[in-house]
C-alpha positions as CSV (number, residue, x, y, z in Angstrom):
1,M,-0.4,-1.3,32.7
2,S,-2.6,-2.5,29.8
3,N,-1.5,-4.8,27.1
4,F,-2.0,-1.9,24.6
5,Q,0.5,0.2,26.5
6,D,2.9,-2.7,26.7
7,R,3.0,-3.0,22.9
8,I,3.5,0.6,22.1
9,N,7.0,1.8,21.1
10,K,7.1,4.9,23.3
11,Q,10.3,6.1,21.7
12,E,8.4,6.8,18.5
13,K,6.1,9.7,17.6
14,S,5.2,8.5,14.1
15,I,2.9,5.7,12.9
16,W,5.7,3.3,14.0
17,R,4.7,3.9,17.6
18,Y,2.0,1.3,16.8
19,A,4.1,-1.0,14.7
20,E,3.0,-4.1,16.7
21,F,-0.6,-3.6,15.7
22,Y,-0.3,-3.7,11.9
23,N,-1.2,-6.9,10.0
24,E,2.3,-7.3,8.5
25,F,5.2,-6.3,10.8
26,I,7.7,-3.9,9.3
27,K,11.2,-4.4,10.5
28,S,12.9,-1.3,11.9
29,E,15.4,-1.1,9.1
30,N,12.6,-0.8,6.5
31,R,10.5,1.8,8.3
32,L,10.5,5.1,6.4
33,Y,10.5,8.6,7.8
34,L,10.4,12.0,6.0
35,E,12.9,14.8,6.4
36,D,15.6,14.5,9.1
37,V,15.6,13.3,12.7
38,I,14.2,16.7,13.9
39,F,11.0,16.1,12.0
40,Q,10.8,12.4,12.9
41,Q,9.7,13.3,16.4
42,A,6.7,15.3,15.0
43,Q,5.7,13.2,12.0
44,D,2.2,11.9,12.2
45,N,1.8,13.0,15.8
46,T,-0.7,15.6,14.7
47,F,-1.9,17.9,17.4
48,M,-5.5,18.7,18.3
49,I,-7.2,22.0,18.8
50,M,-10.0,21.9,21.3
51,K,-12.9,24.3,20.9
52,A,-15.1,24.0,24.0
53,K,-18.6,25.2,23.4
54,L,-18.0,26.2,19.8
55,L,-21.2,24.3,19.2
56,K,-24.1,24.4,21.6
57,N,-24.6,20.6,22.3
58,I,-21.0,19.5,22.5
59,N,-18.9,20.0,25.6
60,Y,-15.5,19.2,24.0
61,L,-14.8,19.4,20.3
62,Y,-11.4,18.2,19.1
63,F,-10.0,18.8,15.7
64,K,-7.6,16.1,14.6
65,R,-5.1,18.1,12.5
66,E,-4.2,15.6,9.8
67,D,-3.7,18.6,7.5
68,E,-0.6,19.3,9.6
69,N,1.2,16.2,8.4
70,L,4.4,17.0,6.5
71,T,2.8,16.2,3.1
72,G,-0.5,17.9,4.0
73,S,-3.0,15.1,4.5
74,L,-3.9,11.9,6.4
75,K,-2.8,9.9,3.3
76,E,0.7,10.2,4.7
77,R,-0.1,7.6,7.3
78,S,-1.2,4.9,4.8
79,L,1.7,5.6,2.3
80,A,4.3,5.5,5.1
81,Y,3.2,2.0,5.8
82,Q,2.6,0.9,2.2
83,V,6.0,2.1,0.8
84,S,7.9,0.7,3.8
85,L,6.2,-2.6,3.2
86,A,7.2,-2.4,-0.5
87,K,10.8,-1.7,0.5
88,Q,10.7,-4.7,2.9
89,N,9.4,-6.8,0.0
90,G,12.2,-5.7,-2.3
91,K,10.0,-3.6,-4.7
92,K,11.9,-1.3,-7.1
93,E,8.8,0.3,-8.8
94,L,5.3,1.3,-7.7
95,V,2.3,2.9,-9.3
96,I,-0.6,5.0,-8.0
97,S,-3.6,6.8,-9.5
98,T,-4.6,9.7,-7.3
99,S,-6.7,12.9,-7.0
100,G,-3.6,14.5,-5.4
101,N,-2.9,13.9,-1.7
102,A,-2.1,10.2,-1.9
103,G,0.3,11.0,-4.9
104,I,2.1,13.6,-2.8
105,A,2.6,11.2,0.1
106,A,3.6,8.3,-2.2
107,A,6.1,10.4,-4.0
108,A,7.7,11.6,-0.8
109,Y,8.1,8.1,0.6
110,C,9.3,6.6,-2.7
111,Q,11.9,9.3,-3.0
112,E,13.0,8.5,0.6
113,S,13.2,4.8,-0.2
114,G,14.8,5.0,-3.7
115,I,11.7,3.4,-5.3
116,K,10.6,4.6,-8.8
117,L,7.0,5.8,-8.7
118,Y,4.5,6.3,-11.6
119,V,1.8,8.7,-10.6
120,F,-1.3,8.9,-12.7
121,I,-3.4,12.0,-12.3
122,S,-6.6,13.4,-13.8
123,I,-6.6,16.4,-16.1
124,E,-8.6,18.1,-13.3
125,T,-6.0,17.6,-10.6
126,E,-5.2,20.9,-8.8
127,K,-2.0,22.6,-9.8
128,A,-1.0,23.1,-6.1
129,K,-1.0,19.3,-5.6
130,I,0.9,18.7,-8.8
131,A,3.5,21.2,-7.8
132,Q,3.9,19.5,-4.4
133,M,4.3,16.1,-6.1
134,Q,7.0,17.4,-8.4
135,K,9.2,18.3,-5.4
136,Y,9.7,14.6,-5.0
137,N,10.4,13.7,-8.6
138,P,8.0,10.9,-9.5
139,I,7.1,10.1,-13.1
140,I,3.8,12.0,-13.5
141,I,1.3,10.9,-16.2
142,K,-1.8,13.0,-16.8
143,S,-4.8,11.4,-18.4
144,K,-8.5,11.4,-18.8
145,K,-8.3,7.7,-18.0
146,A,-5.9,7.9,-15.1
147,I,-7.3,5.1,-13.1
148,R,-7.7,2.7,-16.0
149,L,-4.2,3.3,-17.3
150,A,-2.6,2.9,-13.9
151,N,-4.4,-0.4,-13.5
152,Y,-3.2,-1.5,-16.9
153,L,0.4,-0.6,-16.1
154,S,0.2,-2.4,-12.8
155,A,-1.3,-5.6,-14.3
156,K,0.9,-5.8,-17.4
157,Y,4.2,-4.9,-15.9
158,K,3.6,-6.5,-12.5
159,I,4.1,-3.3,-10.6
160,E,2.1,-2.9,-7.3
161,N,-0.7,-0.4,-7.4
162,L,-0.8,1.7,-4.1
163,R,-4.2,3.2,-4.8
164,P,-6.0,3.0,-1.4
165,S,-9.4,2.0,-2.9
166,I,-7.9,-1.3,-4.2
167,N,-4.8,-1.9,-2.0
168,D,-5.7,-3.4,1.4
169,S,-2.4,-2.6,3.0
170,S,-3.5,1.1,2.8
171,I,-5.7,0.4,5.8
172,E,-2.9,-0.3,8.2
173,G,-1.3,3.1,8.6
174,F,-4.7,4.7,9.2
175,K,-5.1,2.6,12.4
176,S,-2.7,5.0,14.0
177,I,-5.2,7.8,14.0
178,A,-7.6,5.9,16.4
179,F,-4.7,4.8,18.6
180,E,-3.4,8.4,18.9
181,I,-6.9,9.7,19.8
182,F,-7.2,6.9,22.4
183,E,-3.9,7.8,23.9
184,K,-4.8,11.4,24.3
185,L,-8.5,11.3,25.1
186,E,-9.3,7.7,26.0
187,E,-13.1,7.3,25.2
188,V,-14.9,9.7,22.9
189,D,-18.6,9.9,22.0
190,A,-18.3,10.4,18.3
191,L,-15.9,10.7,15.4
192,F,-16.6,12.4,12.0
193,T,-14.5,11.9,8.9
194,Y,-14.8,12.3,5.2
195,V,-15.2,9.1,3.1
196,T,-14.4,8.3,-0.5
197,S,-12.6,4.9,-0.8
198,G,-13.1,4.5,2.9
199,S,-9.6,3.1,3.7
200,S,-9.1,5.7,6.4
201,F,-12.5,5.1,7.9
202,V,-12.0,1.3,7.9
203,G,-8.5,1.7,9.5
204,I,-9.9,3.9,12.2
205,A,-12.9,1.6,12.8
206,R,-10.8,-1.6,13.0
207,A,-8.4,0.0,15.5
208,Y,-11.4,1.0,17.7
209,K,-12.8,-2.5,17.4
210,Y,-9.4,-3.8,18.6
211,L,-9.5,-1.5,21.6
212,K,-13.0,-2.5,22.5
213,D,-12.3,-6.3,22.1
214,A,-9.1,-5.8,24.2
215,G,-11.1,-4.2,27.0
216,E,-9.4,-0.8,26.6
217,I,-12.7,1.0,25.9
218,K,-16.2,0.2,26.8
219,K,-17.7,1.1,23.4
220,I,-16.6,2.2,19.9
221,P,-17.4,5.9,19.4
222,K,-20.3,6.7,17.1
223,L,-18.6,6.7,13.6
224,F,-20.0,9.2,11.0
225,A,-19.0,8.8,7.4
226,V,-19.3,12.2,5.6
227,Q,-19.9,12.5,1.9
228,S,-20.8,15.2,-0.6
229,G,-21.3,16.0,-4.3
230,E,-21.2,12.9,-6.5
231,I,-19.7,10.8,-3.7
232,F,-22.8,9.4,-1.8
233,S,-22.7,5.6,-2.0
234,V,-22.5,5.3,1.8
235,A,-24.6,8.3,2.8
236,E,-27.5,7.3,0.7
237,E,-27.9,4.2,2.8
238,F,-28.8,6.4,5.7
239,G,-31.2,8.9,4.2
240,K,-32.5,10.5,1.0
241,I,-30.1,12.9,-0.7
242,D,-30.0,15.2,-3.7
243,K,-27.7,13.4,-6.1
244,K,-27.4,16.4,-8.5
245,E,-25.5,18.4,-5.9
246,N,-22.0,19.5,-6.9
247,S,-19.2,20.0,-4.4
248,S,-15.5,20.9,-4.2
249,A,-15.1,18.2,-1.5
250,G,-14.2,14.7,-2.7
251,K,-14.4,15.9,-6.3
252,L,-12.1,13.3,-7.8
253,G,-12.7,10.6,-5.2
254,V,-14.0,7.1,-5.5
255,K,-17.8,7.0,-6.2
256,N,-18.4,3.3,-5.5
257,T,-16.0,1.8,-3.1
258,K,-15.4,-1.9,-2.5
259,R,-15.3,-1.1,1.2
260,K,-18.9,0.0,1.3
261,N,-20.3,-3.0,3.1
262,E,-17.6,-2.9,5.8
263,I,-18.0,0.8,6.3
264,I,-21.8,0.4,6.8
265,E,-21.3,-2.5,9.2
266,F,-19.0,-0.4,11.4
267,I,-21.4,2.6,11.2
268,K,-24.2,0.3,12.4
269,L,-22.1,-1.4,15.0
270,S,-21.1,2.0,16.5
271,K,-24.6,3.5,16.1
272,G,-23.3,6.2,13.9
273,S,-24.5,7.3,10.5
274,G,-23.6,8.3,6.9
275,I,-24.2,12.0,6.4
276,Y,-24.5,13.9,3.1
277,I,-23.3,17.5,3.1
278,N,-24.1,20.1,0.4
279,D,-21.9,22.9,-0.9
280,K,-23.8,25.6,1.0
281,E,-23.2,23.7,4.3
282,I,-19.5,23.3,3.5
283,K,-19.1,27.1,2.9
284,E,-20.9,27.9,6.1
285,A,-18.7,25.5,8.0
286,R,-15.6,27.0,6.4
287,K,-16.6,30.5,7.6
288,L,-16.9,29.3,11.2
289,L,-13.7,27.4,11.1
290,E,-11.7,30.3,9.6
291,K,-13.2,32.6,12.1
292,N,-11.5,30.4,14.6
293,N,-8.2,30.4,12.7
294,I,-8.6,26.9,11.3
295,Y,-7.8,26.6,7.6
296,T,-8.4,23.2,6.0
297,S,-9.5,21.3,2.9
298,P,-13.1,21.2,1.6
299,E,-13.3,17.6,3.0
300,G,-12.4,18.8,6.5
301,C,-15.0,21.5,6.2
302,A,-17.5,18.9,5.2
303,S,-16.7,16.8,8.3
304,F,-17.2,19.9,10.5
305,A,-20.5,20.7,8.6
306,A,-21.7,17.2,9.5
307,I,-21.0,17.8,13.2
308,I,-23.0,21.1,13.0
309,K,-25.9,19.2,11.5
310,E,-25.7,16.2,13.8
311,E,-25.1,18.0,17.1
312,K,-28.7,19.4,17.0
313,K,-29.9,15.8,17.5
314,N,-27.4,14.8,20.2
315,N,-25.8,15.9,23.4
316,F,-22.2,14.9,23.0
317,D,-19.5,15.2,25.6
318,K,-16.3,14.5,23.5
319,V,-16.4,14.7,19.7
320,V,-13.5,14.4,17.2
321,C,-13.5,16.0,13.8
322,I,-10.9,14.7,11.4
323,L,-9.4,17.5,9.3
324,S,-8.1,15.3,6.6
325,G,-6.2,17.6,4.3
326,K,-4.5,20.9,3.9
327,K,-6.1,23.9,2.3
328,R,-4.0,24.5,-0.8
329,E,-4.0,27.7,-2.8
330,N,-4.1,26.8,-6.5
331,T,-1.6,29.4,-7.6
332,S,1.5,27.1,-7.7
333,Q,3.8,27.0,-10.7
334,I,4.3,23.5,-12.2
335,N,6.7,22.1,-14.7
336,E,4.4,21.2,-17.5
337,E,7.2,19.8,-19.7
338,A,8.0,17.1,-17.1
339,I,4.4,15.7,-17.2
340,K,3.7,12.9,-19.6
341,I,0.4,12.7,-21.4
342,A,-1.2,9.3,-22.0
343,E,-4.7,8.2,-23.3
344,S,-4.2,4.7,-24.5
345,F,-2.6,1.4,-23.5
346,N,-0.2,1.9,-26.5
347,D,1.0,5.1,-24.9
348,I,1.8,3.3,-21.7
349,D,3.6,0.5,-23.6
350,N,5.7,3.1,-25.5
351,M,6.5,4.9,-22.3
352,M,7.6,1.7,-20.6
353,S,9.8,0.7,-23.6
354,G,11.5,4.1,-23.6
355,K,10.0,5.3,-26.9
356,F,7.5,7.7,-25.3
357,D,8.4,10.8,-23.3
358,C,5.6,13.4,-23.6
359,C,3.1,14.6,-26.2
């Protein structure tokens, strides 16, 4: 039996199955789960749908269904770890600025832990995502300067900012994706995933590097970072792109990530690439996915579109496509009165002093 197998907690089906592999160990009493014990066994153990010969030059194509997580995205993995770590460290309040999915997951885990959460969202955040956040009762602040004001609140009031693009602990929970894939498939040829801040990409890559260094696999799979629209800082390092292209995928994501150099290093180490996908390619990929009864987010469709583009150049045996988020219908009803509006540091100070509710 391998060292990897020895260190797995086989009683777990969540990210805590791999608790021994995270940088900071979370004690069992601080590990958070969503829902009740029935759901604990399914949490984060997302299933894969295999579509053999869906594409001509791929023998086995696996869809990693991160959109099947309880809060609807792979962000659940990072926030499960981050909020559990915050609980272990005695934190009573947390803050996050988000395009949606991370805020949903953060709100769910903070409610479970009893930690107060301030969620800063853009005025363009989808109603469906806001409605899902509101189920977990965070303090939601809508702003044209969401990231800047969240950073201000975090710095002035000494409240940890969970935002994946700046918080390195976000990387840890994402390692579980690679470990799950390894347990199910052992070695794969290539892995495609959408990248904005790159926290999930780095987590997956670091886990694969561990597996290679430990002798569990012979080589890291070719890692492909997929981008679109105004998100192209990684993809442009690997080919010329049309920077005027608009896209529904990654719309509110990080344009320039501090993790760019590490992402590029892992891409080169694995002999993968950065791939830019346009909106037409996303729509074509969605049609093919939905024809096969797979309904997922624009980012997941972009990852599949990248496989369609890349498989013409390669003969792959096993390929994994990360479907990172749920397809959400933007018809949800939200409680507008419960959402605070802030556009200045003074608004934040008034809110924190109890003088400011909503305007």
